[in-house]
N, C-alpha and C positions, 0 to 999 in steps of 0.2 A: 590461191586460197582453197576455192571449190576443188581443184585437182589433189589437194592435199587430205580434204576430207574423204572424197572416192577413194583414194588410195588406204588410208585409215579404217575406212568401211569394208574394203575389200580384205582385210587382214594383214595388211603391211604393217610391220613394225616400224618404229620411230626412228632406228638405225639404220634400216633398210632404205627408207625414203630419203633421209639425208644425205647417204652417201651415193645411192644408186638412181635416185629419180629427180635430183636439183633442177634438171632441163625444166620438168614438169611443175614444180611448186616455185620457181622464179627464185632458187638459190636459200630457201628456207633452212636454217640449221638446226642443229639438234633441240637445242634450248627452246627456240619458238616452236617448232613441232610438239613439241612437250605440253608447252602453253597453251596451244592450239587442242591437244588432244584434251587435257583437262577442261578446257573452258567449254570446248563441244558435248563432254559428257554429262556436264554440270546444267547446260542449257537444255539438254535432252531430259535429263531427270526432271527438271522444273516444268517444262511442257506438259510431262507424264503428268506429274502431280496437279497440275493445274487444271486437267481435263477430269480427274478424280474429284476433285475439288466440287467444279462445276456440277459434276453429276450427281454428287451426294446431296448440294443445297437445294438443285432442281426438284430431285426425287421428295423432299420435304417442302417443297412448295413455296420457298423463301426467297428463291432466285430473283431478285429485283433486277431492271435495268442497270442502276446504277452502281449495285453491287457486282455484276458481270463485268461491266467496265473497270471497275477496280481491281477485281482480281485478275482479268487479261490485261490489266496494266503494271501487275506485281513484278518488279525486276528481280527479286532474290527469294528462294524457297522460305526465308525467315517472315519476309511481310506478306507471303504468301498463306503461310500459317497463322500470323497474326489475324488477317481477314478471316479464315475459317475457323475460327477459337471458337467464337459464338455459337457456330453452328455445326461443331464436332461432336458427334454423340458421346455422351459421358456418363458416368454413373449418377446417380441422383446424390445432391450436394446439400450441405445446411443452407447455400443461397436458394437452391430450390424449394425447400421445405420452408423457410421463412415467406417466399413467395406464395407457395399454396396458403398459407397461414394468414395472408392478407396483409404483410406488414410493407409491401412496396411500396403504397402510397406514403407511408411515414418516412420511410426513406428519402422518398423525393422531396417532401416535406422539410425535412430537417436538412438535407443537403442544399435546399434552394435558400432556406432563412436561417443562418446560422444563430440568429438571435434569440430562437425559441427556444425553452427549457426543456430537454430532450426525454428526463422524467417523467416531467408532467405531460408531455405530448404521449409517451409511451403507456401510460396509465389506460388510455381509451382502447388499445389493441392488446391487452391482455387476453389471452385464451388458453387456458388450462389442457383443454382437451387437444391443441395442437402443440403441446409441448413447451409453452411460453405464459410460465404460472406468474410470472412478475415482470415489472419493470425492465430489470436488468437482465433477464431473459429476452425479453422483446427487443431492447437495444441492441444484444447479441447479435439476435437475427437481423437486424438494420445492418449491422457493420456486415456482416456475412453478405447481404445483398450488393450492397456497395463495393466490397471489396473484389467480388466477381464481376462487378459490372467495370470496375475499372483495369481488373487483369485482362479484360477480353476486349478493351479499347485499343484497336490496331493503332492508332495516332498517338495515343498516350503512351503507351508501351515502346513504340517505336522511338519517339521523342527520348525516353529514360533509358534506353540501350545505347542511344547515341551519347548521350550526357555520361553515362558508365563507361561507354569506349574512351571517351577524351578524357576525364577528368580522375576517374578511379582508379584506387591501387588493389592489386590482386595481393593478399595477405594470408599470411598462415602463422600458427605458434603450437609448441607442445602442448598438447592435452595435460590439464591437471592431474597430476598423482602419477604421471607416466616416468618411468626410470630411463635417464639418459642413457646410462653405461649398459642397458638390454642391448645384444647385438644387431635384432631385429628392428629396434627403434632406432639405434644410431646411424643406421643406413638414410635416414631422412632429417640428418644433423643440418644440412644447409637449409632447413625450412622449418628449423625452431623458431625463429624469429627472423620473418622473411616478408618483404614487401618490393613491391613493381610495379609500376604503372602497366595498366592492364592491355595497353595497347602495343606494348614492347615485350609481353612475356612470350618465349618460345615455347613450340608444342610440347617438349621434353620436360620441362618444368612445371607446365600446367599439370602433364599427366601425372608427375611424379607427386604433386600437391595433392590433386583428387585420388590418387591412390593412398596417400598418406591419412585423408580425412576418411576414405571407407574402411580403411584398418582400424578407424579410431586412435590414430596416432597423433594426427594434426589435428587442429581446430582453426576455424575463422577467428582471426584476430578484428576485432571489430574496434574502429576508430570512432573517437567523439568527433560528431560533426555539428556545424553550427545549424540551427533550423532552416535556415532557405536552402541549406546544402543536402539535408536530411533527405534519404529517398528509402522506403523499405525495399528488399529484392524480394519480398514476398508478400501476398496479400496476408491479413488476419486469419482467413479460414484456412484451416488445416485440410480442407477438401479441396483447395484450389490454388497452386501456388504457381508462380510466376520465378523461376531461375533466371534474372538477368545476368546475373555474371557469369554462369555457364552458356547463356544464349551471345553475351558478347564476345565470348572466347570463340566459339561455335563462329559466329557473324565473319571471323578474320578470314574463314577459308571462303568465303562469297565476294569479299571484295576483290578488286583489281590487284593482281599478281604484280611486282616490282620487277622488270626486266635486268636481267643479269647481262655482265659484258657478255660480249660474243665469244665464244671458246671456251666459257667458264663451266665448271660441272656443275649441275644443279642440285640443290641441296634442299630440297621442298620436302616435308613431312608435315602432312595435315594442315595444310594453308602456310604453313610457316618456311619463309626463304632464309636459307644462309649464304652469306659470301663463300666463294670458293676458297679453300686452304692455301696457304703459299707454300710452295714444293721445297721441300727441303734442298739445301746445295749437295750436289753430288761429290762424291771423293772415290778417287781411283782406288785401286788395290794398293799401289805403291806407295799413295798419299797416306793411306791407313796403315801401313807397316812404318812410315815415315824414313823410307830410304831412298827416296828419290824425289825429282819433281813432278809435278800434276801433268795433266794431259799437254799435248803437243801444242804450243802456240805461236800463231803466225810472226810475233816480233821476238819471238824468244830464241837464244841460240843454243842449239844442244850441245850436249857434250861437256865435260868438266874443263874444258880448256883454260889456263889460267893464263895471266900477262906474260 
């Protein structure tokens, strides 16, 4: 394994190593070497990002021993970014404005005791000068504080992402008012009423749906969920969004890849692996013309000699 890494770092290509350096790599084949190359690149990028995150938090004076240990133990880029999110420099959000106006104690109180009357509690925090002129505005600020807090909770977001990966459907539909007969729109016909378990979506279909949404041809199809299953993909705050759907699809790139059979061609694209296509049956030129038998067979008598 170390020999293969040394050869890759030295500029050798995977086909060259697989063919001419088998003795050095203990016979690793083309597929195994490509897996190694992809994983090696991922882990190196992860370590570079880990160092940058530690430096950024340390410069803010917020790097505790517990946080350092959690960051150093993060096994994927996504989990590393989840830990970094609360400390990531960001523009001023609605949640920040609400905290500056002194609404965080109210948010804590309402969250800890659901039996309280929100409107009555909010009346004591009205502050017109800070932009919270009535109880409704105060409760909007509380919502923004809690939304940001939940969106920056690495353990909560991780659980939501795993739930989404295991249970959710990736869905799309044609946007209302779009003409199906339009040539540009018709290209997305397969996704006008489409759903598929998100953990089985291949990259080409995910990219097609995302492109259709970008072009405002496709829209998310929102199924009706039971209350216990309901899970918002985004926080209420328009300033602080968590796209769990996109993260779950991206997370597939960090998951262990399924090994292919030895000798099979690799069909990997953006973390999605496909089985090798079965080769078509070969036909000889004489078979194609229909004027003679096929290739020589050891048990077949040649010539047209009859009885």
